[in-house]
C-alpha positions as CSV (number, residue, x, y, z in Angstrom):
1,M,96.1,101.8,89.5
2,A,98.3,104.8,89.2
3,S,97.6,108.2,90.8
4,H,97.7,110.0,87.5
5,V,96.9,109.0,84.0
6,L,98.9,110.8,81.3
7,S,98.9,110.6,77.5
8,F,101.9,111.2,75.3
9,K,102.7,110.5,71.7
10,N,105.5,108.1,72.5
11,K,107.9,107.2,75.3
12,E,110.5,109.7,74.0
13,E,108.1,112.5,74.6
14,F,107.3,111.3,78.1
15,F,111.0,110.8,79.1
16,Q,111.9,114.2,77.5
17,K,109.3,115.9,79.9
18,I,111.0,114.2,82.8
19,K,114.4,115.2,81.6
20,E,113.2,118.8,81.3
21,K,111.8,118.6,84.8
22,D,108.3,119.5,83.6
23,R,106.5,121.3,86.4
24,D,103.2,119.4,86.1
25,L,105.0,116.0,86.2
26,L,107.2,116.9,89.1
27,V,104.3,118.4,91.2
28,K,102.2,115.2,90.6
29,M,105.2,113.1,91.6
30,V,105.8,115.0,94.8
31,K,102.1,115.0,95.8
32,T,102.0,111.2,95.2
33,I,105.2,110.4,97.1
34,L,104.1,112.6,100.0
35,Y,100.8,110.7,100.1
36,A,102.7,107.4,100.0
37,I,104.9,108.4,103.0
38,K,101.9,109.7,105.0
39,H,100.0,106.4,104.4
40,K,103.2,104.2,104.8
41,K,103.0,102.7,101.3
42,Q,105.7,100.3,100.4
43,T,105.4,101.3,96.7
44,V,103.4,103.7,94.7
45,S,102.4,103.9,91.1
46,I,102.7,107.5,90.2
47,F,101.8,107.7,86.5
48,E,100.1,105.4,84.1
49,V,101.3,106.7,80.8
50,I,99.5,105.8,77.6
51,F,101.2,106.2,74.3
52,T,99.1,107.3,71.4
53,D,101.4,106.9,68.5
54,V,101.7,103.1,68.4
55,K,102.7,101.9,65.0
56,Y,103.6,98.3,65.6
57,S,102.2,95.7,68.0
58,A,105.7,95.4,69.5
59,D,105.7,99.1,70.5
60,L,105.2,100.1,74.0
61,K,101.5,101.0,74.5
62,E,101.6,102.0,78.2
63,L,104.0,102.4,81.1
64,I,103.4,102.4,84.8
65,F,105.9,104.7,86.5
66,T,106.4,103.5,90.1
67,K,108.6,104.4,93.1
68,D,109.5,102.0,95.9
69,K,109.7,103.2,99.6
70,A,113.5,103.3,99.4
71,D,113.3,105.8,96.6
72,Y,110.9,108.3,98.2
73,I,113.4,110.4,100.2
74,P,116.1,110.5,97.5
75,T,113.5,111.5,94.9
76,L,112.2,114.3,97.2
77,K,115.7,115.5,97.8
78,A,116.3,115.6,94.0
79,V,113.3,117.8,93.3
80,M,113.5,120.2,96.2
81,D,115.3,122.8,94.2
82,D,112.8,122.5,91.4
83,M,109.9,123.0,93.8
84,I,111.6,126.2,95.0
85,R,112.1,127.3,91.4
86,F,108.4,126.6,90.7
87,E,107.6,128.6,93.9
88,E,105.7,125.5,95.3
89,Y,106.6,126.5,98.9
90,E,103.9,124.4,100.5
91,F,105.4,121.3,98.9
92,C,108.8,122.5,100.0
93,A,107.7,122.6,103.6
94,E,106.2,119.1,103.3
95,I,109.3,117.8,101.7
96,K,111.5,119.4,104.4
97,E,109.2,117.9,107.1
98,A,109.6,114.4,105.5
99,L,113.4,114.8,105.2
100,E,113.7,115.8,108.8
101,K,111.4,113.0,110.0
102,K,113.6,110.5,108.1
103,K,116.7,112.1,109.6
104,R,115.3,111.8,113.2
105,I,114.3,108.1,112.6
106,N,117.8,107.4,111.3
107,S,119.5,109.0,114.3
108,K,117.2,107.1,116.7
109,E,118.2,103.8,115.0
110,K,121.9,104.6,115.6
111,L,121.5,105.3,119.4
112,P,123.2,102.7,121.6
113,I,121.1,100.5,123.6
114,S,121.3,101.3,127.3
115,N,120.8,98.9,130.2
């Protein structure tokens, strides 16, 4: 089950909100990704999107919007400026902490093995 259930008229409306960097969507995404990092989840379902304007049985009725662990850090990097613009400074601090932790882990992995 996804962390957030959203309802939109159609998939175009949902993807337009993402393209516009809708504050509510981005904040929910950041919250969910930070939770997934903290709890060491390999994948996380962020949104379950239900489309209300379904005319044909072949139309998409719902969409599960997920992120894999490999996408967590790149996604957080991509939305950092938006969180600053939204004045979501607490999230900025949590994102910065997650990025620094990832950087420390990567640098430890590159250290030579000493005898």
